[in-house]
A tleap script that builds the chain and sets N, CA, C and O, in Angstrom:
source leaprc.protein.ff14SB
mol = sequence {
  NMET LYS MET TYR ASP GLU ARG LEU ILE ASP
  ILE GLU ALA ILE GLY LYS LEU ILE LYS GLU
  ARG ARG MET ALA LEU GLY ILE THR GLN THR
  ASP LEU ALA PHE GLU ALA ASN VAL SER GLN
  PRO THR VAL SER ASP ILE GLU ARG GLY VAL
  CYS PRO ASN VAL SER PHE GLU ALA LEU ALA
  ARG ILE ALA PHE ALA LEU ASN PHE ASP ILE
  SER ASP ILE CYS ILE VAL LYS PHE GLN PRO
  ASN LYS TRP TRP ARG ASP ARG CSER
}
set mol.1.N position { -12.601 9.333 6.611 }
set mol.1.CA position { -12.286 10.744 6.730 }
set mol.1.C position { -10.791 10.945 6.528 }
set mol.1.O position { -9.978 10.273 7.163 }
set mol.2.N position { -10.433 11.863 5.650 }
set mol.2.CA position { -9.024 12.149 5.381 }
set mol.2.C position { -8.452 13.037 6.486 }
set mol.2.O position { -9.150 13.871 7.062 }
set mol.3.N position { -7.177 12.836 6.762 }
set mol.3.CA position { -6.515 13.610 7.807 }
set mol.3.C position { -5.831 14.847 7.232 }
set mol.3.O position { -5.138 15.570 7.947 }
set mol.4.N position { -6.028 15.084 5.944 }
set mol.4.CA position { -5.424 16.233 5.297 }
set mol.4.C position { -6.378 16.715 4.221 }
set mol.4.O position { -7.282 15.982 3.819 }
set mol.5.N position { -6.191 17.911 3.764 }
set mol.5.CA position { -7.035 18.480 2.717 }
set mol.5.C position { -6.359 18.211 1.380 }
set mol.5.O position { -5.338 18.821 1.065 }
set mol.6.N position { -6.929 17.297 0.591 }
set mol.6.CA position { -6.285 16.907 -0.664 }
set mol.6.C position { -6.244 18.036 -1.680 }
set mol.6.O position { -5.526 17.945 -2.676 }
set mol.7.N position { -7.002 19.095 -1.443 }
set mol.7.CA position { -6.915 20.260 -2.321 }
set mol.7.C position { -5.645 21.056 -2.055 }
set mol.7.O position { -5.205 21.832 -2.903 }
set mol.8.N position { -5.054 20.863 -0.878 }
set mol.8.CA position { -3.880 21.644 -0.494 }
set mol.8.C position { -2.598 20.826 -0.412 }
set mol.8.O position { -1.528 21.318 -0.769 }
set mol.9.N position { -2.691 19.599 0.049 }
set mol.9.CA position { -1.511 18.769 0.259 }
set mol.9.C position { -1.332 17.828 -0.927 }
set mol.9.O position { -2.267 17.125 -1.310 }
set mol.10.N position { -0.159 17.812 -1.496 }
set mol.10.CA position { 0.128 16.950 -2.638 }
set mol.10.C position { 0.722 15.639 -2.130 }
set mol.10.O position { 1.939 15.461 -2.112 }
set mol.11.N position { -0.161 14.723 -1.717 }
set mol.11.CA position { 0.292 13.471 -1.107 }
set mol.11.C position { 1.040 12.604 -2.109 }
set mol.11.O position { 1.914 11.833 -1.714 }
set mol.12.N position { 0.722 12.709 -3.389 }
set mol.12.CA position { 1.453 11.931 -4.387 }
set mol.12.C position { 2.906 12.394 -4.484 }
set mol.12.O position { 3.815 11.570 -4.589 }
set mol.13.N position { 3.126 13.691 -4.449 }
set mol.13.CA position { 4.495 14.220 -4.495 }
set mol.13.C position { 5.256 13.857 -3.221 }
set mol.13.O position { 6.447 13.552 -3.274 }
set mol.14.N position { 4.578 13.890 -2.087 }
set mol.14.CA position { 5.207 13.503 -0.825 }
set mol.14.C position { 5.617 12.035 -0.890 }
set mol.14.O position { 6.726 11.675 -0.495 }
set mol.15.N position { 4.721 11.197 -1.386 }
set mol.15.CA position { 5.016 9.774 -1.500 }
set mol.15.C position { 6.188 9.493 -2.411 }
set mol.15.O position { 7.028 8.643 -2.116 }
set mol.16.N position { 6.244 10.209 -3.519 }
set mol.16.CA position { 7.360 10.038 -4.462 }
set mol.16.C position { 8.682 10.427 -3.804 }
set mol.16.O position { 9.686 9.732 -3.955 }
set mol.17.N position { 8.674 11.532 -3.079 }
set mol.17.CA position { 9.881 11.991 -2.393 }
set mol.17.C position { 10.339 10.978 -1.342 }
set mol.17.O position { 11.529 10.682 -1.232 }
set mol.18.N position { 9.398 10.459 -0.584 }
set mol.18.CA position { 9.711 9.468 0.444 }
set mol.18.C position { 10.298 8.206 -0.191 }
set mol.18.O position { 11.304 7.677 0.281 }
set mol.19.N position { 9.664 7.731 -1.258 }
set mol.19.CA position { 10.158 6.517 -1.927 }
set mol.19.C position { 11.557 6.733 -2.492 }
set mol.19.O position { 12.421 5.868 -2.351 }
set mol.20.N position { 11.788 7.883 -3.131 }
set mol.20.CA position { 13.115 8.165 -3.684 }
set mol.20.C position { 14.186 8.161 -2.599 }
set mol.20.O position { 15.262 7.595 -2.794 }
set mol.21.N position { 13.904 8.783 -1.462 }
set mol.21.CA position { 14.888 8.824 -0.367 }
set mol.21.C position { 15.105 7.434 0.204 }
set mol.21.O position { 16.241 7.032 0.458 }
set mol.22.N position { 14.017 6.697 0.407 }
set mol.22.CA position { 14.142 5.342 0.959 }
set mol.22.C position { 15.005 4.473 0.060 }
set mol.22.O position { 15.893 3.765 0.535 }
set mol.23.N position { 14.745 4.529 -1.227 }
set mol.23.CA position { 15.511 3.711 -2.171 }
set mol.23.C position { 16.973 4.164 -2.244 }
set mol.23.O position { 17.876 3.336 -2.355 }
set mol.24.N position { 17.203 5.478 -2.180 }
set mol.24.CA position { 18.574 5.992 -2.195 }
set mol.24.C position { 19.357 5.513 -0.973 }
set mol.24.O position { 20.566 5.294 -1.047 }
set mol.25.N position { 18.664 5.355 0.136 }
set mol.25.CA position { 19.308 4.860 1.361 }
set mol.25.C position { 19.433 3.341 1.367 }
set mol.25.O position { 20.103 2.769 2.227 }
set mol.26.N position { 18.780 2.690 0.395 }
set mol.26.CA position { 18.874 1.239 0.295 }
set mol.26.C position { 18.131 0.489 1.384 }
set mol.26.O position { 18.560 -0.586 1.801 }
set mol.27.N position { 17.015 1.049 1.850 }
set mol.27.CA position { 16.251 0.360 2.887 }
set mol.27.C position { 14.885 -0.065 2.332 }
set mol.27.O position { 14.359 0.538 1.397 }
set mol.28.N position { 14.346 -1.092 2.922 }
set mol.28.CA position { 13.057 -1.612 2.487 }
set mol.28.C position { 11.925 -0.841 3.156 }
set mol.28.O position { 12.136 -0.107 4.122 }
set mol.29.N position { 10.724 -1.024 2.623 }
set mol.29.CA position { 9.547 -0.428 3.259 }
set mol.29.C position { 9.386 -0.965 4.680 }
set mol.29.O position { 8.995 -0.235 5.590 }
set mol.30.N position { 9.690 -2.240 4.853 }
set mol.30.CA position { 9.579 -2.854 6.182 }
set mol.30.C position { 10.555 -2.217 7.164 }
set mol.30.O position { 10.199 -1.937 8.309 }
set mol.31.N position { 11.794 -1.989 6.713 }
set mol.31.CA position { 12.789 -1.332 7.570 }
set mol.31.C position { 12.351 0.077 7.939 }
set mol.31.O position { 12.458 0.491 9.093 }
set mol.32.N position { 11.856 0.812 6.942 }
set mol.32.CA position { 11.403 2.178 7.196 }
set mol.32.C position { 10.231 2.172 8.168 }
set mol.32.O position { 10.180 2.980 9.096 }
set mol.33.N position { 9.299 1.268 7.954 }
set mol.33.CA position { 8.138 1.174 8.839 }
set mol.33.C position { 8.576 0.922 10.285 }
set mol.33.O position { 8.055 1.535 11.217 }
set mol.34.N position { 9.539 0.013 10.458 }
set mol.34.CA position { 10.049 -0.286 11.791 }
set mol.34.C position { 10.678 0.950 12.424 }
set mol.34.O position { 10.380 1.287 13.570 }
set mol.35.N position { 11.547 1.625 11.674 }
set mol.35.CA position { 12.240 2.815 12.194 }
set mol.35.C position { 11.266 3.948 12.523 }
set mol.35.O position { 11.481 4.699 13.474 }
set mol.36.N position { 10.199 4.067 11.736 }
set mol.36.CA position { 9.236 5.161 11.924 }
set mol.36.C position { 8.073 4.772 12.834 }
set mol.36.O position { 7.217 5.600 13.147 }
set mol.37.N position { 8.048 3.502 13.256 }
set mol.37.CA position { 6.970 2.992 14.109 }
set mol.37.C position { 5.594 3.165 13.442 }
set mol.37.O position { 4.627 3.606 14.064 }
set mol.38.N position { 5.550 2.803 12.168 }
set mol.38.CA position { 4.286 2.749 11.422 }
set mol.38.C position { 4.235 1.382 10.751 }
set mol.38.O position { 5.230 0.657 10.745 }
set mol.39.N position { 3.098 1.028 10.193 }
set mol.39.CA position { 3.001 -0.271 9.524 }
set mol.39.C position { 3.590 -0.197 8.117 }
set mol.39.O position { 3.655 0.873 7.511 }
set mol.40.N position { 4.019 -1.355 7.609 }
set mol.40.CA position { 4.542 -1.411 6.244 }
set mol.40.C position { 3.465 -1.023 5.233 }
set mol.40.O position { 3.780 -0.326 4.269 }
set mol.41.N position { 2.201 -1.443 5.406 }
set mol.41.CA position { 1.172 -0.989 4.464 }
set mol.41.C position { 0.986 0.538 4.463 }
set mol.41.O position { 0.633 1.122 3.438 }
set mol.42.N position { 1.222 1.167 5.602 }
set mol.42.CA position { 1.144 2.634 5.649 }
set mol.42.C position { 2.230 3.241 4.780 }
set mol.42.O position { 1.967 4.168 4.015 }
set mol.43.N position { 3.445 2.728 4.889 }
set mol.43.CA position { 4.552 3.220 4.052 }
set mol.43.C position { 4.209 3.014 2.579 }
set mol.43.O position { 4.380 3.919 1.762 }
set mol.44.N position { 3.732 1.839 2.252 }
set mol.44.CA position { 3.370 1.533 0.866 }
set mol.44.C position { 2.297 2.482 0.352 }
set mol.44.O position { 2.410 3.016 -0.751 }
set mol.45.N position { 1.257 2.693 1.151 }
set mol.45.CA position { 0.163 3.586 0.744 }
set mol.45.C position { 0.658 5.015 0.540 }
set mol.45.O position { 0.275 5.673 -0.428 }
set mol.46.N position { 1.498 5.492 1.437 }
set mol.46.CA position { 2.032 6.849 1.314 }
set mol.46.C position { 2.866 6.960 0.041 }
set mol.46.O position { 2.731 7.926 -0.710 }
set mol.47.N position { 3.717 5.984 -0.199 }
set mol.47.CA position { 4.566 6.032 -1.390 }
set mol.47.C position { 3.745 6.009 -2.678 }
set mol.47.O position { 4.157 6.580 -3.687 }
set mol.48.N position { 2.592 5.356 -2.646 }
set mol.48.CA position { 1.727 5.296 -3.822 }
set mol.48.C position { 0.743 6.466 -3.884 }
set mol.48.O position { 0.014 6.621 -4.863 }
set mol.49.N position { 0.730 7.284 -2.836 }
set mol.49.CA position { -0.163 8.442 -2.807 }
set mol.49.C position { -1.609 8.086 -2.563 }
set mol.49.O position { -2.506 8.839 -2.942 }
set mol.50.N position { -1.850 6.952 -1.935 }
set mol.50.CA position { -3.217 6.502 -1.661 }
set mol.50.C position { -3.397 6.242 -0.169 }
set mol.50.O position { -3.708 5.122 0.236 }
set mol.51.N position { -3.207 7.247 0.625 }
set mol.51.CA position { -3.265 7.069 2.079 }
set mol.51.C position { -4.298 8.016 2.679 }
set mol.51.O position { -3.944 9.093 3.160 }
set mol.52.N position { -5.566 7.629 2.655 }
set mol.52.CA position { -6.629 8.529 3.090 }
set mol.52.C position { -6.585 8.900 4.564 }
set mol.52.O position { -7.142 9.928 4.952 }
set mol.53.N position { -5.946 8.099 5.384 }
set mol.53.CA position { -5.980 8.376 6.821 }
set mol.53.C position { -4.610 8.631 7.435 }
set mol.53.O position { -4.432 8.467 8.642 }
set mol.54.N position { -3.647 9.029 6.620 }
set mol.54.CA position { -2.313 9.266 7.167 }
set mol.54.C position { -2.334 10.501 8.068 }
set mol.54.O position { -2.953 11.516 7.747 }
set mol.55.N position { -1.655 10.391 9.179 }
set mol.55.CA position { -1.596 11.516 10.119 }
set mol.55.C position { -0.310 12.308 9.916 }
set mol.55.O position { 0.669 11.810 9.361 }
set mol.56.N position { -0.340 13.540 10.377 }
set mol.56.CA position { 0.865 14.364 10.337 }
set mol.56.C position { 1.954 13.719 11.177 }
set mol.56.O position { 3.133 13.782 10.827 }
set mol.57.N position { 1.567 13.102 12.276 }
set mol.57.CA position { 2.535 12.443 13.153 }
set mol.57.C position { 3.255 11.306 12.416 }
set mol.57.O position { 4.469 11.156 12.547 }
set mol.58.N position { 2.517 10.513 11.650 }
set mol.58.CA position { 3.138 9.423 10.895 }
set mol.58.C position { 4.106 9.980 9.857 }
set mol.58.O position { 5.208 9.456 9.690 }
set mol.59.N position { 3.700 11.043 9.159 }
set mol.59.CA position { 4.596 11.669 8.183 }
set mol.59.C position { 5.849 12.210 8.861 }
set mol.59.O position { 6.950 12.107 8.319 }
set mol.60.N position { 5.682 12.780 10.034 }
set mol.60.CA position { 6.827 13.330 10.769 }
set mol.60.C position { 7.788 12.216 11.187 }
set mol.60.O position { 9.004 12.383 11.100 }
set mol.61.N position { 7.246 11.077 11.641 }
set mol.61.CA position { 8.113 9.952 12.037 }
set mol.61.C position { 8.858 9.386 10.835 }
set mol.61.O position { 10.036 9.043 10.934 }
set mol.62.N position { 8.171 9.290 9.700 }
set mol.62.CA position { 8.821 8.804 8.479 }
set mol.62.C position { 9.904 9.779 8.037 }
set mol.62.O position { 11.000 9.367 7.657 }
set mol.63.N position { 9.596 11.067 8.086 }
set mol.63.CA position { 10.593 12.080 7.721 }
set mol.63.C position { 11.830 11.953 8.605 }
set mol.63.O position { 12.955 11.986 8.108 }
set mol.64.N position { 11.627 11.810 9.898 }
set mol.64.CA position { 12.743 11.684 10.834 }
set mol.64.C position { 13.569 10.433 10.522 }
set mol.64.O position { 14.799 10.480 10.543 }
set mol.65.N position { 12.896 9.318 10.232 }
set mol.65.CA position { 13.593 8.066 9.930 }
set mol.65.C position { 14.423 8.169 8.652 }
set mol.65.O position { 15.413 7.456 8.488 }
set mol.66.N position { 14.013 9.064 7.747 }
set mol.66.CA position { 14.738 9.257 6.478 }
set mol.66.C position { 15.705 10.443 6.530 }
set mol.66.O position { 16.259 10.849 5.508 }
set mol.67.N position { 15.899 10.990 7.728 }
set mol.67.CA position { 16.766 12.154 7.914 }
set mol.67.C position { 16.293 13.372 7.135 }
set mol.67.O position { 17.096 14.173 6.656 }
set mol.68.N position { 14.988 13.497 7.017 }
set mol.68.CA position { 14.369 14.686 6.444 }
set mol.68.C position { 13.928 15.584 7.575 }
set mol.68.O position { 13.623 15.108 8.669 }
set mol.69.N position { 13.891 16.864 7.325 }
set mol.69.CA position { 13.159 17.779 8.188 }
set mol.69.C position { 11.717 17.685 7.728 }
set mol.69.O position { 11.469 17.535 6.531 }
set mol.70.N position { 10.775 17.767 8.623 }
set mol.70.CA position { 9.367 17.646 8.224 }
set mol.70.C position { 9.003 18.685 7.168 }
set mol.70.O position { 8.144 18.436 6.322 }
set mol.71.N position { 9.642 19.829 7.211 }
set mol.71.CA position { 9.339 20.862 6.206 }
set mol.71.C position { 9.810 20.436 4.814 }
set mol.71.O position { 9.330 20.972 3.815 }
set mol.72.N position { 10.740 19.483 4.732 }
set mol.72.CA position { 11.211 18.993 3.441 }
set mol.72.C position { 10.160 18.179 2.707 }
set mol.72.O position { 10.180 18.100 1.478 }
set mol.73.N position { 9.235 17.570 3.455 }
set mol.73.CA position { 8.247 16.725 2.794 }
set mol.73.C position { 6.840 17.313 2.802 }
set mol.73.O position { 5.914 16.710 2.259 }
set mol.74.N position { 6.675 18.464 3.402 }
set mol.74.CA position { 5.350 19.095 3.390 }
set mol.74.C position { 5.188 19.859 2.086 }
set mol.74.O position { 5.529 21.038 1.991 }
set mol.75.N position { 4.668 19.174 1.094 }
set mol.75.CA position { 4.514 19.744 -0.231 }
set mol.75.C position { 3.077 20.223 -0.382 }
set mol.75.O position { 2.132 19.435 -0.332 }
set mol.76.N position { 2.935 21.513 -0.564 }
set mol.76.CA position { 1.612 22.122 -0.651 }
set mol.76.C position { 1.343 22.504 -2.096 }
set mol.76.O position { 2.202 23.055 -2.784 }
set mol.77.N position { 0.131 22.198 -2.540 }
set mol.77.CA position { -0.266 22.584 -3.887 }
set mol.77.C position { -0.471 24.085 -3.928 }
set mol.77.O position { -0.945 24.677 -2.958 }
set mol.78.N position { -0.119 24.702 -5.041 }
set mol.78.CA position { -0.329 26.134 -5.201 }
set mol.78.C position { -1.818 26.407 -5.336 }
set mol.78.O position { -2.500 25.795 -6.157 }
set mol.79.N position { -2.309 27.319 -4.533 }
set mol.79.CA position { -3.707 27.728 -4.583 }
set mol.79.C position { -3.756 29.242 -4.724 }
set mol.79.O position { -3.421 29.949 -3.774 }
set mol.80.N position { -4.159 29.759 -5.870 }
set mol.80.CA position { -4.279 31.209 -5.984 }
set mol.80.C position { -5.234 31.724 -4.912 }
set mol.80.O position { -6.204 31.057 -4.553 }
set mol.81.N position { -4.955 32.873 -4.429 }
set mol.81.CA position { -5.785 33.465 -3.382 }
set mol.81.C position { -7.151 33.821 -3.957 }
set mol.81.O position { -7.294 34.757 -4.744 }
set mol.82.N position { -8.149 33.048 -3.539 }
set mol.82.CA position { -9.494 33.246 -4.064 }
set mol.82.C position { -9.996 34.652 -3.750 }
set mol.82.O position { -10.597 35.301 -4.606 }
set mol.83.N position { -9.756 35.116 -2.550 }
set mol.83.CA position { -10.214 36.448 -2.206 }
set mol.83.C position { -9.643 37.490 -3.162 }
set mol.83.O position { -10.368 38.369 -3.629 }
set mol.84.N position { -8.356 37.394 -3.453 }
set mol.84.CA position { -7.698 38.352 -4.335 }
set mol.84.C position { -8.306 38.306 -5.735 }
set mol.84.O position { -8.544 39.342 -6.356 }
set mol.85.N position { -8.552 37.096 -6.219 }
set mol.85.CA position { -9.117 36.928 -7.558 }
set mol.85.C position { -10.544 37.460 -7.648 }
set mol.85.O position { -10.929 38.055 -8.654 }
set mol.86.N position { -11.317 37.245 -6.602 }
set mol.86.CA position { -12.746 37.572 -6.653 }
set mol.86.C position { -13.072 39.011 -6.300 }
set mol.86.O position { -14.218 39.435 -6.453 }
set mol.87.N position { -12.120 39.751 -5.845 }
set mol.87.CA position { -12.450 41.131 -5.460 }
set mol.87.C position { -12.552 41.990 -6.721 }
set mol.87.O position { -11.644 42.000 -7.553 }
set mol.88.N position { -13.630 42.686 -6.848 }
set mol.88.CA position { -13.831 43.551 -8.023 }
set mol.88.C position { -14.573 44.799 -7.624 }
set mol.88.O position { -14.840 45.655 -8.468 }
savepdb mol mol.pdb
quit
């Protein structure tokens, strides 16, 4: 069971952003995992956009460890308002 709605959350974009910041800071996945109190495989999965069970709490800890505000990494896919489109 996924902890997020993949139709709304762009986990691949979040992972790319996290990896770019981590690399810019010159830290390893292991270091980030330690600082964020998550496992290294979790960091790897998030960075690759293949993390079916990632929690908001884990993302928040990673964001904090990278000096991000959680709102900086919450990337939402654009979804046109279905109600607006379907009203006729």
